[in-house]
C-alpha positions in Angstrom: -46.1 37.6 9.1 -47.5 38.0 12.6 -48.2 41.4 14.3 -45.3 43.8 13.7 -42.7 41.1 12.8 -40.3 42.3 10.1 -37.7 40.0 8.4 -34.1 40.9 8.7 -32.3 43.2 6.3 -28.5 44.0 6.1 -27.7 47.7 5.7 -24.8 48.1 3.3 -24.0 51.6 4.6 -23.4 50.1 8.1 -21.5 47.1 6.9 -17.9 46.5 5.7 -17.0 46.0 2.1 -14.1 43.9 0.7 -10.8 44.4 2.7 -7.2 44.3 1.5 -4.5 44.4 4.2 -0.8 43.6 4.8 0.1 40.5 6.6 0.3 41.2 10.4 -2.3 43.9 10.5 -5.5 44.0 12.7 -8.9 44.3 11.0 -12.5 44.7 12.2 -15.5 43.7 10.0 -18.9 45.3 10.6 -22.4 44.0 9.7 -25.4 46.3 10.4 -29.0 44.8 10.1 -32.5 45.8 10.8 -35.7 43.8 11.5 -38.4 43.1 14.1 -37.5 41.6 16.4 -33.9 42.8 16.2 -31.8 40.2 14.2 -28.9 38.2 15.5 -25.6 38.5 13.5 -23.5 35.4 13.0 -20.1 35.3 11.3 -18.8 32.3 9.4 -16.1 31.7 6.8 -17.3 30.6 3.4 -14.9 27.6 3.4 -16.2 26.5 6.8 -12.7 26.6 8.3 -12.0 28.2 11.7 -12.1 31.9 12.2 -8.8 32.9 13.8 -9.8 35.6 16.3 -6.2 35.7 17.6 -3.2 33.4 18.0 -5.0 31.3 20.7 -8.7 31.6 19.9 -10.2 29.8 16.9 -13.9 29.3 16.4 -16.2 28.1 13.6 -18.8 30.8 14.2 -18.8 34.1 16.0 -21.9 36.2 17.0 -22.0 40.0 17.1 -22.2 42.9 14.8 -18.4 43.2 14.8 -15.7 40.6 14.0 -12.2 41.5 15.2 -9.2 39.7 13.7 -5.7 40.2 15.2 -2.5 40.0 13.3 -3.9 38.4 10.2 -1.9 36.1 8.0 -2.3 34.6 4.5 -4.2 31.8 6.2 -7.0 34.3 7.1 -7.7 35.1 3.5 -11.3 34.0 2.7 -14.8 35.2 2.1 -16.5 36.0 5.4 -20.3 35.8 5.7 -22.3 37.9 8.1 -25.7 36.2 8.5 -28.8 38.0 9.9 -31.7 36.1 11.4 -34.6 36.9 13.7 -37.0 34.0 13.3 -38.9 35.6 10.5 -38.0 34.2 7.1 -35.9 34.6 5.1 -32.5 34.9 6.7 -30.1 37.2 4.8 -26.3 37.4 4.5 -23.5 39.6 3.1 -20.3 38.3 1.7 -17.1 40.2 2.5 -13.8 39.3 0.9 -10.6 39.6 3.0 -7.2 39.7 1.1 -3.9 39.5 2.9 -0.8 40.5 1.0 2.2 38.4 2.2 5.7 40.0 2.5 7.6 38.4 0.7 6.3 35.2 -0.9 6.9 32.0 1.2 8.4 29.0 -0.5 9.0 25.4 0.8 10.9 22.6 -1.0 9.6 19.0 -0.8 13.1 17.3 -1.0 16.3 19.2 -1.1 18.4 16.1 -2.1 17.0 13.8 -4.8 18.8 10.7 -6.2 17.9 9.0 -9.5 19.7 6.6 -11.9 20.7 7.4 -15.4 17.9 6.9 -17.9 15.0 7.4 -15.4 12.6 10.4 -15.0 12.5 12.5 -11.9 10.0 15.0 -10.5 11.0 18.0 -8.4 8.5 20.0 -6.5 8.1 23.3 -4.5 5.2 24.9 -2.6 4.5 28.6 -2.8 2.3 30.9 -0.7 2.0 34.3 -2.1 -0.5 37.2 -2.6 -0.6 39.1 -4.8 -0.2 36.2 -7.3 3.5 35.5 -7.8 5.5 34.7 -10.9 7.1 31.3 -10.7 9.8 29.6 -12.8 12.7 27.0 -12.6 16.4 27.5 -13.3 19.6 25.5 -13.2 22.1 26.1 -10.5 23.9 28.5 -12.9 20.7 30.6 -13.3 19.7 29.3 -16.8 15.9 29.4 -17.0 14.2 26.1 -18.0 11.3 26.0 -20.5 8.5 23.5 -20.9 9.2 20.9 -23.6 10.2 17.2 -24.1 13.1 17.4 -21.8 11.6 19.6 -19.1 7.9 19.4 -18.2 6.7 22.2 -15.9 3.3 22.3 -14.1 1.8 24.8 -11.7 -1.4 23.9 -9.9 -3.3 25.3 -6.9 -2.9 23.2 -3.8 -6.4 24.2 -2.7 -9.0 25.6 -5.1 -10.4 27.6 -2.2 -7.0 29.1 -1.3 -5.6 30.4 -4.6 -2.6 31.9 -2.9 -1.2 28.4 -2.2 0.4 26.9 -5.4 2.5 23.8 -6.2 5.4 24.0 -8.7 6.5 20.7 -10.4 9.4 20.1 -12.7 9.8 16.7 -14.4 13.2 15.9 -16.0 12.9 13.0 -18.5 15.5 10.5 -19.5 18.2 11.5 -17.0 21.8 11.8 -18.3 25.1 12.6 -16.6 24.7 16.3 -17.7 21.4 16.6 -15.8 23.0 16.1 -12.3 23.6 19.2 -10.3 21.5 22.0 -8.7 18.1 23.3 -9.6 16.1 26.3 -8.3 12.4 27.0 -8.0 11.9 30.8 -7.9 8.8 32.9 -7.0 8.4 36.6 -7.0 5.7 39.3 -6.8 5.5 43.0 -5.9 6.3 42.2 -2.3 9.6 40.3 -2.9 11.4 37.3 -4.3 12.2 33.9 -2.9 13.9 30.7 -4.2 14.6 27.2 -3.1 17.4 24.9 -4.1 17.3 21.2 -5.0 20.3 19.0 -5.6 20.0 16.1 -8.1 22.6 13.2 -7.7 23.2 9.8 -9.3 22.2 6.6 -7.7 22.5 2.9 -8.8 19.6 1.4 -10.7 17.2 -0.6 -8.5 17.5 -4.4 -8.4 14.6 -6.7 -8.2 14.4 -9.8 -6.1 14.7 -13.1 -8.0 11.4 -14.8 -8.8 10.4 -18.4 -9.5 7.9 -19.1 -12.3 5.0 -21.5 -11.7 6.6 -24.1 -13.9 9.9 -23.9 -12.0 8.0 -24.2 -8.8 6.3 -27.4 -10.0 9.6 -28.9 -11.1 11.1 -28.3 -7.6 8.1 -30.0 -6.0 8.4 -32.9 -8.3 12.1 -33.4 -7.6 11.4 -33.2 -3.9 8.7 -35.9 -4.1 11.0 -38.2 -6.1 13.8 -37.8 -3.6 11.4 -38.5 -0.8 10.2 -41.7 -2.5 13.7 -42.9 -3.2 14.7 -42.4 0.4 11.7 -44.3 1.7 12.3 -47.3 -0.6 15.6 -48.2 1.1 15.4 -51.2 3.5 18.1 -53.0 5.5 18.7 -56.5 4.2 15.9 -56.3 1.7 15.5 -56.0 -2.1 13.1 -54.1 -4.3 12.2 -55.4 -7.8 9.8 -53.7 -10.2 8.7 -55.3 -13.5 5.6 -54.5 -15.6 4.0 -52.4 -12.9 4.4 -55.0 -10.1 6.6 -54.5 -7.0 7.8 -57.5 -4.9 9.7 -57.0 -1.6 11.4 -60.1 -0.2 13.1 -59.9 3.2 16.5 -61.4 3.7 16.3 -65.2 4.0 12.8 -65.3 2.5 11.6 -67.4 -0.4 12.1 -70.8 1.1 15.7 -71.0 -0.3 19.1 -70.4 1.4 19.7 -67.7 3.9 19.9 -67.8 7.6 17.9 -70.8 9.0 16.6 -68.6 11.8 14.9 -66.4 9.3 13.4 -69.1 7.0 10.1 -68.9 8.9 9.8 -65.2 8.0 8.6 -64.5 4.5 6.9 -61.3 3.4 5.8 -60.8 -0.1 4.0 -57.8 -1.3 2.7 -57.6 -4.8 1.3 -54.4 -6.2 -0.1 -53.6 -9.6 -0.8 -49.9 -10.4 -3.7 -49.1 -12.6 -3.4 -45.4 -13.7 -6.5 -43.8 -15.2 -6.8 -40.2 -16.5 -3.5 -39.3 -14.8 -5.2 -39.5 -11.4 -2.5 -41.9 -10.0 -5.1 -44.2 -8.4 -4.3 -47.9 -8.1 -5.3 -51.1 -6.5 -3.0 -53.7 -4.9 -3.2 -57.3 -3.6 -0.9 -58.9 -1.0 -0.5 -62.0 1.1 1.5 -62.8 4.3 2.6 -66.4 4.8 4.3 -67.8 7.9 6.0 -71.2 7.9 4.8 -71.9 11.4 1.4 -72.8 10.0 -0.5 -69.7 11.1 -3.5 -68.7 9.0 -2.7 -66.5 6.0 -4.1 -62.9 5.9 -5.4 -61.5 2.6 -6.2 -57.8 2.0 -6.9 -55.2 -0.7 -6.5 -51.4 -0.5 -4.7 -48.5 -2.2 -1.3 -49.5 -3.5 1.9 -48.5 -1.7 5.4 -47.9 -2.9 8.4 -49.4 -1.1 8.0 -49.0 2.6 5.5 -46.1 2.4 3.0 -47.2 5.0 -0.8 -47.3 4.4 -3.5 -48.1 6.9 -3.8 -51.7 6.0 0.0 -52.0 6.0 0.0 -50.8 9.5 -2.6 -53.4 10.5 -0.4 -56.1 8.9 2.7 -54.9 10.7 0.8 -55.0 14.1 0.2 -58.7 13.6 3.8 -59.4 12.4 5.8 -56.9 14.4 8.0 -59.5 16.2 9.2 -60.7 12.8 9.6 -57.3 11.1 11.1 -55.1 13.8 14.7 -55.8 12.7 13.8 -55.8 9.0 12.6 -52.2 8.1 14.4 -49.2 9.4 11.2 -47.1 9.1 9.5 -48.8 12.1 
């Protein structure tokens, strides 16, 4: 402590105590403090929410020995702190509780029309703002009070632990039957009055789910699609496809050195393939030869086997050298 410095001290006799007022009233909170140098008084809500000075002015903190609140509502209920400080430790504070009694309780309904199919469960909810604490309960549209049990499950929970006047009411109706459809009421009452809200429960059709395809069905569809694609590609104009013992031989019309159109006797294409399948991988090797009766040099090749007219890279190379002879033979070109 330096010189004549004195830490702050709040004087209870000059400060307000807890306050209880009706909604709509004006209130003034006082906080008197001593110290050297004279302390500064700062007001703050314990919940750190805004202080509503009036309908248009809202602040987080307010300085001054007095705090004026105009036309308070239930939303102004809180513990207010007056904090005194003058630069000399420690700071001190006083806690003042402000209670606002609402007239009458306020009640809001989440959904006034609720649809649910037979056999399902449904939850109805209402929100209550009331101080003093209100009595809450549920009834049918004919005024019969409902009690917590297997059929009706009733819960009441604070919407905000720091604002105990705000409460949620929930009613769960299990295993809906035709007798459960109709009107329900959430009711709240205290010494200031009574309020209720109505909810209508009606029948709806059960939900339908979109059709689903299992992974095995999806694989079957893909397999059928591949088989169809291979069958389509194996069709050739004027040609035949024979398969025996894993070998495929394609002979164009007029080929083989026998009959046929004499103009086409010089064009023979033979493709032999043998598929060697190992471990289900589908890999294979093939050998083929291309012979022309005009005496041109034969071309030999080896690569991955092909099926029908499905074209591989070496098949394309072969076609490039033979395209004048094949252009009218295979519809895929």
